[in-house]
N, C-alpha and C positions, 0 to 999 in steps of 0.2 A: 504493500500500500504506500509506504514511504517512497519507494522507487517511482511509482506511478505519480505521486504528488510532485516529486522533483521534476519528473518529465513534463508534467502539465505546466509547472511554474516556469520551466525553461522555455517552453513553447510560447507562453504568454509574454515572457520578456522579449523574445525574438519579435513577436508580433508588435509589441509596443515600440521597439526600436525601429522596425520597418515603417510603422505608422508615422513616426516622427521624422525619420530620415528621408522618406520619399517626398513629402511636401517641401522640406528644406532643400533637397536637391533640385526639385522643380523650380523653386524660387530663385536659387542661386544661378541655375542654368539660364533661366529667362532673363535675370538681371544682367548677367555677363553678355548674353546674346544681344540684348537691347543696347548695351553700351557699344558693342562692336557693329551692330547692323544699322542703327539709326544715326542720322546726321546730328550735328550739334543743334541744341535748342536755340531758338532765336528769341528776341525780346517779346514777340507776340505769343510765345509759349510760356512766358514767365510773368507777364504784366498782371498785377493783382488789382482789379477794378472794384469799386464799391457798387455792388449789385443789390437787387431786391433780395431780401432774406425773409423766409417764412417766420423767423423769430422777431423781426421788426420791420414789417412791410410798410410802404408809404401809406399815408392816410387816404389817398385818393388816386384815381387813374391819372389825373393831371400830375400828381407827384411822381408817379412811375415814369411818365414821359419826360419829366424834368430830369430824373435820374439818368435816363438814357442819353439825354443831351450832354450831361456832365461827363459820361463815360466816353462819348465820341470826342468831346473836346480834349479829354486826357489822352486818348489814343493819338490824336493829331499832334499834341504837344510832345509826348514822350516817345513816339515812334515816327510818324510821318515827317514831322518837321525837324527831327534830330538826325543829322547825317550819319552819326555813329550807330543809330538803331534802325533806321529805315532800310527796307529791302532794296536790293539792287537788281532784282529780277526784272527783265524787260516787260513782263506781263504780271508782275507781282501786285497783289492786293494791298500791300503795305509799302509800296514803292511810289514816291510822289510823282504825280503827273501821268501815271499809266491809266489806260481805259478801265482796267479792273478797279483801281483805286477810286476813279471818278464815280463809277457805278456804286461801289461800296459805301462811299462817304457823301456823295453829292445827290444821291437819290434817296427816297425815304424808306426803302424796303428792307433795311436791316434794323429798323426801329418799328415800334408799334404804329400802325397806320389806321386812321379813321376815314371811312368812305361814307359820305352823306348823300342820300338821293336828292334829286332836285325839288321834290315836293315834301309833303308831310310823310314821315316814315310809316310804313305799314307794320313794321316789326324791327327787331334787332337781331344781329348775328355776330357771333364771336368765332373766329377761325384760327386754328392753332397749327403751326408748322411742325416738322419732324426734327429728329435729333441731328445736330450739326447744321441744320438748315436755317432759314430766316423767313420772315413774313412774305418774302417774294414768292415762295412756292405756293402760297394760298391766294395770291393776287387774282388769278383767273376766276376762281370760285367767288371771291369777294366782289369782283366787278360784275359777275353774273347776278349775285344777290342784290347789289346796289341797283342794277337795271330793273330789278323786280320790286323796287321800292323800299328795300331794307337799309337801315343804318348798320354799317358793317365795321367791325374792328378786326384787323389782322394783327393778332397779338404776338409780340415777341416773347418767347420764353427766356427767363434769366439764363445767362451764360452763352447766349447765341447772338450772332450778328456783329459781334465786337472783335474779340481775339480768342483763339482756341483755348488759351489758358482759362477762360471763363468756365469751360466744361471740366476742367481739372478740379474745380472747387465747388461747383454747384451741387445741390441736392434736389431730389425729385419733389420734396416738399416746397421748395422755392417755386418750381413750375406750377404746382397746384395753387399756391398762394396768389400767383399772378392771374390765374384764370378766375379765381373767386373774385378778386378785385375788379377784373375786367368785365365779368358777367354782371356784377352788381351795377357797374357804371353804365353798361349798355342798356340794361333793362330800365334803369332810372331815366336815361336820356329819352327813350321813346314813350315812357309813361306806362301806367298800368293797363292791363287787359289787351296788350299787344303781344304777339308771339315772339318767343326767343328761340333762335336756332343756334346750335353748336355744330361746328364742323372741325374735323382734325385729320391730319395726315401722319401716319406712323405713330411716333411717340405722342404727337398732338392728339391723335385719335384716342390713345389710352388715357391721357389727361382729361379729355372731354368726356369720355365714358365714365371715369371715376367721379367727375363732378356731377354727372347725371344721376349716378347711383346714390351719391351722398345727398343730393337735393331731395330725394324721396323722403328723408327723415329730418331734414334741417329746414325749418320754415324761414330762416334768414337768407337762404339761397334761392334766387329766382329760378323756378323750375323750367327747363327747356321743353319746347314742344316738338322738336325734331332733332335728330342726330344724323349727320352725314359723316361717315368714317371711311377714309381711304387708306389702304395698306395698313390696317390697324395693327399696332404692336400689342397683341393680346398675350403672346407667350414668347419668351426669349430664353436662349440657352443658359443654363446655370454655370457655364464656363466663366461668366462674369464674376462669380464669387471667387474663383481661383485667381483671376487676374487682379482682383482687389487685394488679395493676400500678397500676391507677388509685388504689388506696388509699395508695400510697407518698407522695402529696402531703400526707397527713394530719398530718405532723410540723409543717406550717405552721398556726398557730392559725386562720387564716382559712379553711383547707380541712379542718379536723378532721372535718367531716361526710362527707367523701369516704370515710370508713371504713364508712359505712352505706348500704345500699340502701333501707331503710325506717326511719323514726323515727315511731312511731305511739303513741297512748295505750295504756297498759298496764292493761287492765281484765280480762283473762283470768287467772284465778287459777293455771292450770296450764300456760300456754303463753305464750311471748313473742310480741308483735306486731311489735316492732322487729326488724330483721334486719341484722346487720353483714356486710360483704363477706367477712370472714375465715371466717364459717360456711360460705358457699358454696364457698370455696376449699378448706376442709378436707374437705368431703364429696367434692369432686372428686378430691382426692389420695387419699382413702380408697378410692373406687371404682376408681381407676387401680391402686392396690396390690392390691386384691382381684382384679381382672380378671387382672393379671399372675400372681398366685400360683395362681389356679385353672388358668390355662393351663399353668403350669409343672408343677403336680401332675398335670394330664391327660397331659402329655407323658411324665411319669415313671411313668405307670400307677398313680398313688396314689388316684385318685378312686373306685376300687372299694371303698375302705374308708370312704368318707364315710357319715355317719349318714343314715337315711332323711329325705328333705326333703319337707315339705308346704308349698306356697306358696299364698298367697291374694292375688288380684289383681283390681282393677276394670279392665274393658276400657277404661274412660275414666279416665285418670289424668294430671293436668297436670304431675306431677313425674317419674314413670318410666313406661315403657311395657311391655306384655306382651312385645313383641319383644325388649327388652333383657333381661328376666328369662329368657326362653327361650334367647336366643343367649349370654348371659353366664354362665349356670349350668346350667340343666336339660338343654340339648342336649349338654353335656359330660360328664354323669354317666352311667355305665353303668346298665343296668336294676338297680333295687334297691328297688322299691316307692315311688319318688318320684312326686309328684303335683302338678299345678297345678290349683287351683280358681279359676275365672274367673267374675266376676259381670258379666253382660251389661247392656245398657241396656234401658230400658222401650220395648218395640216395639209398644205399643198404637197404635191408629189416630190417637189425639189428637196424638201427637208424632212419628209415623213419618216424615212428610215434612220435619221440622225437624232430624233428627239429623245431626250432622257425619259426614262420610264416612270420616275417618281411623280412628276406633275400629272402625267397621264393617269396614273393610278388614283391620285387625289381627285381628279375630275370624275373618274368612273364611280368612285365612292359617293360623290355628290349626286350623280345621276341615278344611282341605284337606291339611294336612301330616300324612299318616298315617305309621305306623311309627315314631313318636317313642319314645325310651327311657323315657318317663314317661307316666303316666296323665293324661288331661285330663278334668276335670269342669266343665261349664258350667252355671251357674245362670241361666236365661233364661225368657222368656215362653213359656207353653205354647202360645199361639196368636199369630200375627202378623197385624196388620191387622184384628183383631176390634173389637167395641165392648162397652161396659159392663164389668161385673165380670169376665167371662170373659177379656177382653183383658188384665187385670192379673194373672191367675193365673200362677204360676211352675211350672217343671218342672226336673228334673235330667237333663242330657244327659252321658253318660259313655262315654269310649273308653279301653280299657285300654292299658297300655304295649305298643308294637309292633303294636297292633291297627288294624283299619279299621272295624269295626262300632261303632255307637253305640246304647247302651241308654238308653231314656227312662223316667223315673219322675216322676209328678206330685208336687208339694210342697204342703203346706197353708199356703202363703204367697202374698201378693199385694203388688203395688206400692202403696205408700201414695199417696193422691191428691196430685198436684202434684209427685211425685218422678220424675224422668226418668232418673236414673243414680245410681250410687254414686260413689266417687272416692277419692283418695289418703288423705285424713284420716279417712274414714268407717269403714273396715274394722274396726278393733279395738274399737269402742265400740258397745254395744247401744243400741237406740232408746229404752230406758227409763232411760238414764243421767241422773242429776239435773242435771248441768251441761251436757252436750252433746247429750242425746237429743231427738229430735223428739216423743217421747211420754213426757215425764218423769213420775215418780210425783207423785201429788197432794200439794201442799204444798211442792214444791221451791222454795226461796227464791232461787236464783240459776241460772237456766237460760238458756244462750246458744244452744243448738241449736234452740229453738223460736221464737226472735225473728224476726219478719217485719216489716221496715221498708220503707216505701214513701215515695218522695219524689223530688226532683230531684238529679241529679249535682252535686256541689260543695256541697251543703247540710251534709254531715257531714265531719269531719276524717278519717274512715276511708273506704275505697272503698265505693261503694254496694253492690257485690256481696259484701261480706264475710259478711253473714249469709245470703246465698243459697246458699253452699256447704254441702253436707251434711256434718255433723260426726258423724253416728252411722249405724249400719248396721241397717236394719230386718230384715235377713236374718242377723243374728248367730247365730241358732240353727244355721245351716248350718256355721259355723265351730265352734261348740260341739260339735255332733254329730261332725264330722270329727275333732276333737282327741280326743274320748273314744274314738272308733273306732280311732284309730291310736296311742294313748298306750302306751308300753312299760310293762310291769308287772314 
């Protein structure tokens, strides 16, 4: 018996040593690898700005906008106007005089933006961008709602639109505090008894959904009447937790780069290219909180009071999946006019044999799961395996909530040549966007969406596939029409 006890104790000691040694080894390897792989950090990776904090938020939306202006003034003073700190990249966002810098600092879309309709507002809308993005990504939807008579706020989430260092320190609670402040202001501006619409992209969709759930039980929160969610970040990989542990070595000067997953040139005027570990960890914490509060509301029978939810999702999405969107939210909602609009892949003969199986299996799961409490609208090829122009033509396949039958209607849209799928970043931006569109207006001076680079891997300091990822949605008219159809009046 003593021998057995000693053997068990020895095994337990080995297990404890391994349990401690493995994470430490991973942390050290990642820290050393980051130090060797990543370039030197620049002033915009270090600048500590005074941002909105959930612990002490501004007293008003006007105070939040004033805080934004203070931050931009500080960036100009400490980076743009300082020759020792400013970027020298010919297309750099923090390089004085470049087109990227002009767009970033001389246009309003890295700040919170208010859009007022010409007449009396029929309602209010708050739109929230995604992680590393800016209010610019919500401009198309915002201008659409403005044209429909809505007073619209394109809200900037704390840590965004300024310098990437902002995402190294931000907390998801700060994002939530900003939407509470903004929603209250928007509702008060249009007055009582007028609808409130929330819309969000990716992380902004998660923040909007969390606000909607919390408003069910908090009488101080104006309750939204509609939710429009695009590429909603409902579930994120738990790898973010490990990366947060890894970043703990960053207090050592030689390992400060371990706080960053990517350190890249900043040439995009409305989106960061560098990505800190903390950003991934915060979205992970946010989605965990959202999942828990949705489940709690479901168990208490409160989800019947949720606003009508209309979700837009690409079946191919490298950040979130349709399965997470369905399992994490839509399947939990009682019938109430909720809808999932899914954009399929291009199924023309040219690419049919090269399509990855995972997204196709996700789509089949949606097709086969009848009786769902929400409607499913699929935007997909009208024919499969055809050739020529007909193979690229699209149709709408729709199944009503709780139904089994599918109605088919042709669309006057076709897949653009060379485009085989949409994706996470593409959905909220139309194809004619001057910065990210694949068909920008004539005379656009700074277009990233139409750039087509060819060359060898390793020739550029950015990944070769950066400009291959679709940044705009050639089928944005589908979103436009659906929003107009479902908008509360």
